[in-house]
N, C-alpha and C positions, 0 to 999 in steps of 0.2 A: 063617348067613344065615337070614332069615325069609321066610315065605310072603307077607309084606306087600309084598315087592319083586318081583312078577312082572315078567318081562321083556316089554317091548312090549305092555303091557296096553291100548294103544290098540285093538289088534285081538286080544287074547289073554286067557287066564285059565288057571287051573289045569286040568289034564286031569281030566275027570269025565264019567262016563256017566250021572250022575243027571239026571233030566228035571225041571227047574224052568222053567216057562214062565209068561208073564204074561197075565192077563185081568182086566178090571175093569168095574164098572158106572158109568154116569153118576151124578154126585153134584152136582147143581146146587143142592141145598138149602143147602149151606154156602157161601153166595154172597158173603161179605165178601171183597173182593179188594183188594190193594194198589193204590190209585188214584194213579198217577203224576201225574195232573192236579192232585192236591191240593198238589203241591209247586211248581206253576208260579208262584204268587204271590211266593215268596221268591227266585225267579230261579235255583233250583238245578237245574232241569230245563229245558233249552232246548225251545222249542215252535216249530213251523212249521205254519201253517194249522191250529192246534188239535191237531196230531199230535206226540207226543213224539219228539224227535230223539235218536238213540242215538249213542254215540261211534263213530268210524270209524277209530280208531287205538289202539294200546296205549301206556302211559306210557313204555316203553323198547323199543328194538329187541332182537331175539333175540341171545343170546350165540353166538359162533362155535363150532361143533362140531368144527372142523378140528384143534383142539389136543388132542383126546382120541382115542385109538386103541381101538376096540371090541375088536380082537384082543388087545391087551395085557390086557384083562379076561377075555375068553373062554378064552384059552389056559391060564389058571390054573384053569379050571373044567371041563376035559375030564372027562367021565364023571359029572359032577354033573347033577342035574335042572335044566334050563334055567330053569324057572319060579322057582327059588330064587336066581338070580343077581341081585345088586344092581347096577343100572346107575347111572352118574353122573347127577346131576340135569340136566346139560347136554343129555341126550337126551330130556328131557321137553318138553312145551309147557305154558304156564300156564293149563291148564284141568283140571278133574276129569273123569273118565270120565262122570260124571252130566251134566256140561255138554256133553260130546262127543256123547252120544246125543240131547241136545236139538236138535242140528243136523238131525235128521230133519225138524224143523218149519220149516226155512228156506223151503220151497216150499209152505206151507200153502194158498196160493191154489189149488193143484191139488185139494185136498180140497174147498174151497169151491166150485170149479167142478163137481166131481162131484155135490155136493149140489144144484146148480142145474139139472142136466140131467134131462130126462124120459125119455131112452132108456137102457136098462140097459147096452147095449154101449158107448155113449159114456161112461157112468159108469165102466165097467171100464177104458176107455182112460185116463181121467184118473187112476184109482187106480194103474194100471200105471206111468204117468209119475211119479206121486208115489213109488212104490216105488223106481224108478231114481234119482230126484232125491235120495232119502234117503241114498244112498251117494256122491253126487257131491262132497261136501265133503272126502272122503278123498283126492282127487287131489292128489298132492305133499305130503300131510300125513304126513311121516315121523317127526315127534316123537311121543312117547307121552304121553297124558294121565296125570295122577296117579291112582293107585289110590284109589278112594273108601274112606274109613274106614267100618267097620261102624256103621250108624246115620246116616251122612251123608245130607243131603237137598239138593235143589235145586228151586227154583220159578222159573217164568218166566211172566209175563203180557204178552202183546203185543196191545194194543187195535187196533193198525193191521192185524194179521193175523187178529184175531178168535179167539184161543185163550188158554188158560192151561194150564200143565203143572206137575206135581209128580213128583219121583222120589226114591227111597230106596235105599240100599245095604242089601239085606235079608239077605244071606248073605256070609260070608267064605270058607268052604270048602265048595263052590266059590264064587268071587266072583260074585254075582248082583246086577244093577242093575235094579230094577223102575220103570216109569214109567207115568203116566196123564195124557193130555191131553184137553181137551174144548173144544168150541166155546163162545164166550161167549154165543151166542144159541141154543144147544141143538141145533145141526145135526148134530154128530158127536161120537164118542168114539174116541180112538186110544190103544192101550195095549199093553204087553208087557213082556218082560224079556230081558236080554242076558247071555249067559255063554259067549263063544266058547271053543272047545277048541284049545289050542296044539299045533303040531307044528313041530319044528326040523329042517330038512333040510340043515344044514351051511352053505350060503350064504344061506338064506332062512328066514323064519318064516311059517308058514301058519296062518291062523285058520279053523277049521271053524265055521260058524254054529250056534249053539245057542239055542233059544228061538223061540216063535211070536209074531208081531206081528198084532194084531187091529184092524181099522178098522170102526166101526159108523156107517153113514149112517142116522141116526135117522128122518129125514123119509121115507125110502124103505123103511125096515124091512129094510135090507140089511146083511150082515156079510161082510167079506172077511178072510182070513187068509193069511199068507205068512211065509217066513224069508228072511234076507239071503243073498247069495252068499258064496262063499269069498273071503278077502282074503289076499294074499301080499305081504310086504315083502321085496324082493330086496336082496342085497349087504349083509347084516348085518355081515360081517367086513371086506370090502374093496370099494372102488368106490363109485359114487354110488347112494344109496338110491332105489328106485322101487317103485311099488305097482301091482299089477294085481288085478282082481276077476274071478272066473270061477265057473262052475257054473250049475245050473238053479234058477230061482226060479219056483214055482208059486203063483199068486194064485187063490184059490178064492172064488167068490161063493156062500156057503152058502144064499142065498135063491133064486137062479135056476138053480144048477147050472153056470153058465158058469165057464170057467177060462181064465186067461191063463198061458201057459208062456213064460218068458223065459230065453234062454241068454246068460249073460255069457261071452264067448269069451276063452280064454287067448290070449296074444299070438302063439303059433305060432313056427315056425322063423325066419321073416324079419320078424316083427312086424307082418304085414299085418292081423292080427285085433285088435291092441291096442285096448282100450277098447270094442270093438264089442259091441252087444247086439242080438239078434234073437229074435223070438218071434211068437206068434199068440194070438188069442182064439178059443176054440171054445165051442159051446153044449153042453148036456148030452148030446146025441147025437153029439158029437165032430165036428160040422161046423165047418170053419174060417170064421170070420166076417170077420176082418181080420188083417193082418200088422202087427207093430210092429217098428221097427228104428231104429238110431241108435248113439250112443255115450254111455256114462254120464258122460263128461267134457264133453259138448257139448250134445246135443239128442236128442229122440225124435220119430219120425214114425209115422203110421198110413196104411195103404193097402189097397186091395182085393187079395186073395190072387192073382187071375189077373194083375193088372198087375205085382205084385211078381215072380212067377215069370218072366214075359216079360222083365222088366228084367234079372233075374239071368242068364238065358240069353244075352242080348245082351252083358252084361258078361263072361261066361265066354269067349265067342268072342274078344273083344278081348284078354283076358288071355292066351289061348293064343298069339295072334300076338306079343304082347310077349315071352313067355317064350322063344320061339325065338331072339330077338335079344339076350337078357340073360344075363349070367353071374352066378352067386351072389356075394353080397357076401363080404368077407374072412373069414378063419378065425375060429373061435370063441375067445374069451378064456377060458382055464381058470381064471383067478383071480377074475373077476367076471362077473356076468350083465349084460352091457351092455344098457341100456335101448334098445329099438328106437326108431328115429326115428319120430315121430308121422306117420302117413300123412295123405294129403289129407283134408279134411273130408268129412262124410257125403255120399255120392252120393244125391241125392234122386230118388226115383222119381216120374215125372209123375203128377199126380193125388193126391199125398200130402197129408195134413193134419198140420200141426205140433202136437204135443202139449205139448212143453216145451222151453225153451232155457235153458241155465245163465246166471246173472248173471255179469258180469265181476267179477273180483276187483280190489280197490283197487291202484293203481300200486305202493304200498309193501308189498304183501302178502308178497313174498319175504323182506323184512327182518323180518317179523312172523309167522314160523312158517307162512307160506302160508295165513293165516286169510282167510276170506271176511268181508265186512262184517258178516254175521250173527254169525259167531264172535267178531269184535272186541268185540261188545257184551255177550257172555254173562257175563263176570266183572265187569262195571261195577257199582260200589256207589255209588249216589247218596245225597246227604244226605237223611236222613229214612227211608231204607229199613231202617235198623237196628231201628226201632221196629216194623216189620211182619214182617220175615223171621224164620223159625225160627232159633234159635241154632246149629242143626246145618247151616245152609245153607253150601255150599262157598264162597260169596263171602267167608266169614269165615276160611277156612283161611289161616293165616299163611305157609305155605310157598309156596302158589300166588301169594299176594299179593306176597311178596318177589320171586319170580321174574318176575312181571309188571312189577314196578318195576325190574328189572335187577340186583337184589342177589342174586347167585348163592350167595355164601357163607352169607348169612342163610337163604336158601331151603333149602340143603342141611342146615343145622343144625336148622331147624324141621321138615323132613321126618323127620329121624332122631328128633327129640323126640316127634313125633306117633306114629310107629311104635312107639317104646318105650312110650309111654303106652297105646297100644292093646294091646300084649302084656301089660302089667301088669294092665290091666282084665280081659283074658281069663283070666289066671292067678287073679285074685281071684274071678271068677265060678266057676271050676273048684273053687277052695278052698271056696267057700260052697255048692257044688253047685247053682248057679243057671243057668238057661237064658236065652239072649238072647231078648228079646221085641221084635219089630218094632212100629213105631208106626202106620204109615199103610197098610201092605199086609199081607194075611193069605193063607195058603194056602187055595185053594178049587178048585172044578171049573169049567173053561171049558165052558160049555154047548154050544159049537159044535164043539169038538174032543174033548171028554170027558176031557181030560188034567188032571192036578193042576197048578195054576198060581198065581202070585201075583196077588191081586185087591186093588184099591184099596178100602179100607174106608171112605173118606170122612172128612170132618171137618177136613182140613188147613187149608182156607181159612176155618174158623171162628176161627183164630188163637189157639187154646188150646194154648200151647206149654209148659205146666207139666210137670215130671217128664221132660224130654228128657235124654238122656245128655250128659255133659260130655266131648266128644271132642276139643276143640281146646285 
């Protein structure tokens, strides 16, 4: 088995202690962008009030996973490194991991809001809401995206949300995905790289976040950095798959010294903490300025610290009365980690301000990998785009395209062919004593953290795609 087939790379990667993190500089000089409006005259791109309409459905519903037993695969691999286990394509979703990380941008309006605010604490609130919203799309997303091939790229321009993004698979051992997004009007730059570290605990797979994310609000001269929370997929072998996020996320404003500390809570014994996020914003003297709370699957609120503490005390008194009259729920199931029942929606403290609320998923989402409307559009390949996209763009990947179209046999064959092609190319480079050279990102120093990271070197949107590797 090959390292191309990492298990659950939606949230995982090969174990590595190497520190590759991403940072980049704004590159507005290479300003030629794929203009979707240029296609409107031939009718290939639907328009509504001058804004391009994106598809809200996939060509085919997802294939049932009930016919495949994960245990029948894993029991043959006891003692082997989990990251080398080849999983059937039925456990994938029809997106590359490069497209999956693009879902950070689903709630870009929160960055735009931060850019428009004059108060630095309010800006931190908007950035904190954005950091939470960036993981919200993982709710119920138990399919794994396809491993990006070395040199694979993805670009996305959304005029309606005011940004463009480019990403590249810059390393294979360990697998590292670097991305760079920027405002179309020059307000912000958002960049980083993702390479989670995988741990297998028997029933579950846990991904430790690796890599720093950087957001620059150019108008305000502010820079924020943070890392994502831990992510755990439960019931890998038996039972219903479910996801929880947990751990502490620290968002640092390097310009003011303010810090937002967010705790993604594990579900706990009876699931009362499932999906909950609590935290606070403090200034450089560690004075708490406000409390932030909510659920990463639902909404986030901000409130004065004194009001929050008073509310928590009154809630605790009520809980103590309840516990005297309640018996614990049934015995634990030794075979599966039952997903706790989702508790009541967030209890809103009087005087709170709403920072973010999740968008409803389409009614047919469950039949389409639990995709959001944003995710539905990511692999869309419209007529005319072939002339603009880099040939390494994952929209051209035949295995993902076949799966999206519901042809699982073809998808499986193409995935195997691409992996074999990648292995052969690596062997040829070794034979010729050649090093792999990245095209759009280079190693450099993050000026805010001082660490060595992947930096966008610019030029992608100039559309000079000569001498790109033949990976498909």
